[in-house]
C-alpha positions in Angstrom: 0.0 0.0 0.0 1.0 3.6 -0.5 1.2 6.1 2.4 -2.2 7.5 1.4 -3.8 4.1 1.1 -2.5 3.2 4.6 -4.0 6.3 6.0 -7.4 5.7 4.4 -7.4 2.1 5.4 -7.0 3.2 9.0 -9.6 5.9 8.6 -12.1 3.4 7.3 -11.6 1.1 10.3 -12.2 4.2 12.5 -15.4 4.9 10.5 -14.0 8.2 9.3 -14.1 9.9 5.9 -11.3 9.1 3.5 -9.0 11.8 2.3 -7.3 12.6 -1.0 -3.9 13.6 0.6 -2.1 12.7 3.8 -2.3 16.3 5.2 -5.9 17.1 4.1 -7.2 17.3 7.6 -5.6 17.5 11.1 -6.9 14.0 11.8 -5.4 12.5 8.6 -2.1 14.1 9.5 -2.3 12.5 12.9 -3.1 9.1 11.4 -0.1 9.6 9.1 2.1 10.0 12.2 0.7 6.8 13.6 1.4 5.0 10.3 5.1 6.1 10.5 5.3 5.1 14.2 3.9 1.7 13.3 6.3 1.3 10.4 9.3 2.0 12.6 8.1 -0.5 15.3 7.7 -3.2 12.7 11.0 -2.5 11.1 12.7 -2.8 14.5 11.0 -6.1 15.2 12.8 -8.2 12.6 15.4 -8.2 9.9 12.9 -8.1 7.0 14.4 -9.2 3.7 12.6 -6.4 1.9 14.8 -3.9 3.8 18.0 -5.6 2.6 20.6 -3.2 1.1 24.2 -3.6 -0.1 26.6 -0.7 0.6 29.9 -1.3 -1.1 33.1 0.5 0.0 35.9 0.9 -2.5 39.1 1.6 -0.6 42.1 3.8 -1.3 45.6 3.1 -0.3 46.3 4.0 3.4 42.8 5.4 4.0 41.1 3.4 6.7 37.9 5.4 7.6 34.9 5.4 5.2 31.3 6.5 5.2 28.5 4.0 4.8 26.8 6.1 2.2 22.9 6.1 2.4 23.0 3.6 5.3 22.2 6.1 8.0 22.7 5.1 11.6 19.9 2.6 12.3 20.9 -0.5 10.4 21.9 -4.2 11.0 24.8 -5.9 9.4 24.1 -9.3 7.9 27.5 -9.8 6.4 30.7 -8.0 5.3 33.2 -9.3 2.8 36.4 -8.3 1.1 35.4 -9.6 -2.3 38.7 -8.5 -3.9 40.7 -10.8 -1.7 37.9 -13.4 -1.0 38.2 -12.7 2.8 35.2 -12.4 5.2 35.5 -9.3 7.4 35.3 -9.7 11.2 33.5 -7.1 13.4 35.7 -6.0 16.3 35.1 -3.6 19.1 35.7 0.1 18.9 38.4 -0.2 21.6 40.3 -2.9 19.7 40.2 -0.9 16.5 41.2 2.3 18.3 44.3 0.5 19.7 45.2 -1.1 16.4 45.1 2.3 14.7 46.9 4.3 17.4 49.0 2.2 19.8 51.1 0.2 17.3 52.9 1.1 14.1 50.2 1.3 11.5 50.0 -1.9 9.5 48.8 -1.8 5.9 47.6 -4.8 4.0 44.5 -6.7 3.1 41.5 -5.4 5.3 40.2 -8.2 7.5 38.5 -6.3 10.4 36.0 -3.5 10.7 34.5 -1.4 13.5 32.0 1.5 13.4 33.2 4.9 14.5 31.1 8.0 14.4 29.0 9.6 11.6 29.8 11.9 8.7 28.3 15.2 7.8 25.3 13.5 6.1 24.5 11.5 9.2 25.8 8.2 7.7 27.8 5.9 9.9 31.6 5.7 9.4 33.5 2.4 9.4 37.2 1.8 10.1 39.2 -1.0 8.4 42.2 -2.9 9.6 44.8 -3.5 8.4 44.8 -0.2 6.7 44.2 -0.9 2.9 47.3 -1.1 0.8 45.4 -0.6 -2.4 41.9 -0.8 -3.9 39.5 -3.3 -2.4 35.8 -3.8 -2.9 34.1 -4.4 0.4 30.3 -4.9 0.2 28.3 -4.7 3.5 25.0 -6.6 3.4 22.7 -4.5 5.6 19.1 -4.3 6.8 18.2 -0.6 6.5 14.9 0.9 7.6 12.9 2.7 5.0 12.8 6.5 5.2 9.8 8.1 6.9 6.8 8.1 4.7 5.9 11.6 3.5 4.6 11.4 -0.1 1.1 10.1 -0.8 2.4 7.7 -3.5 5.3 6.2 -1.5 4.7 2.5 -0.9 5.6 1.0 2.4 8.2 -1.9 2.3 7.3 -3.9 5.4 4.0 -5.8 5.4 1.3 -3.3 5.0 -1.3 -5.3 6.9 0.9 -5.0 10.0 1.3 -1.3 9.6 -2.4 -0.7 9.3 -3.3 -2.9 12.3 -0.6 -1.2 14.5 -1.6 2.3 13.4 -5.3 1.4 14.1 -4.5 0.3 17.6 -2.6 3.6 18.2 -5.5 5.6 16.9 -7.9 3.8 19.2 -5.8 4.7 22.2 -5.9 8.4 21.2 -9.6 8.6 20.6 -10.8 6.3 23.4 -13.3 3.4 23.1 -16.3 4.1 20.9 -18.2 0.9 20.7 -15.8 -0.8 18.3 -12.7 -2.9 18.9 -10.9 -1.6 22.0 -7.3 -0.6 21.8 -5.9 -3.5 23.8 -7.7 -6.1 21.6 -6.5 -4.3 18.5 -2.9 -4.3 19.7 -3.1 -7.9 20.7 -4.3 -8.8 17.2 -1.4 -6.8 15.8 1.1 -8.8 18.0 -0.4 -12.1 16.8 -0.2 -11.0 13.1 3.4 -9.8 13.6 4.4 -13.1 15.1 2.7 -15.0 12.3 4.4 -12.9 9.6 7.8 -13.2 11.2 7.4 -17.0 11.6 6.5 -17.2 7.9 9.5 -15.2 6.7 11.8 -16.9 9.2 11.3 -20.2 7.4 13.3 -18.8 4.5 16.1 -17.4 6.6 17.3 -19.7 9.4 19.6 -17.1 10.8 16.6 -15.0 11.7 14.4 -17.7 13.3 14.9 -16.5 16.9 12.3 -13.9 17.8 11.1 -12.2 21.0 7.7 -10.5 20.7 7.7 -6.7 21.4 
């Protein structure tokens, strides 16, 4: 569903008039906020395959700090490889990386370790590599990256839309109070059940993601 369709789907459940744009009324704007809140909660609940993104770093000789362009700060790493040298990269702590880079003579060579360290001016996370690259290497990071906040009417949500609608509906019921329909606790419990079912279904395809704790 698009952002506008999500809003109207929630409005219908609330027995409210549909709108032609997300900011048409104060109430549709509020529902839009709930839709985005719901989207974020669902994204945080599981490493959804639809949110998979590859960010490839191409190194330069002796440069060890790079920006994870367009990855932002809220992502999960599924894998990191040095495909030029056919070497898997190992994630180490910031402390270990800091000591490697500063307490011993700098070693250059084939990158085998990485650690995240700060953000750049665009708000993207920076990553440090060790040994410091001695040439050009391609290092793809396989990530799970949340979708940007929905703002345009025609933007489609990536995570399961039925979950977004049910979660946003439960939030809207809390705000307006009970009105003879489904109460907010029942609506949220239904959402939790739907989320669990959806994660169990997707988890069958990705064994590394089969452990789940309901939120």
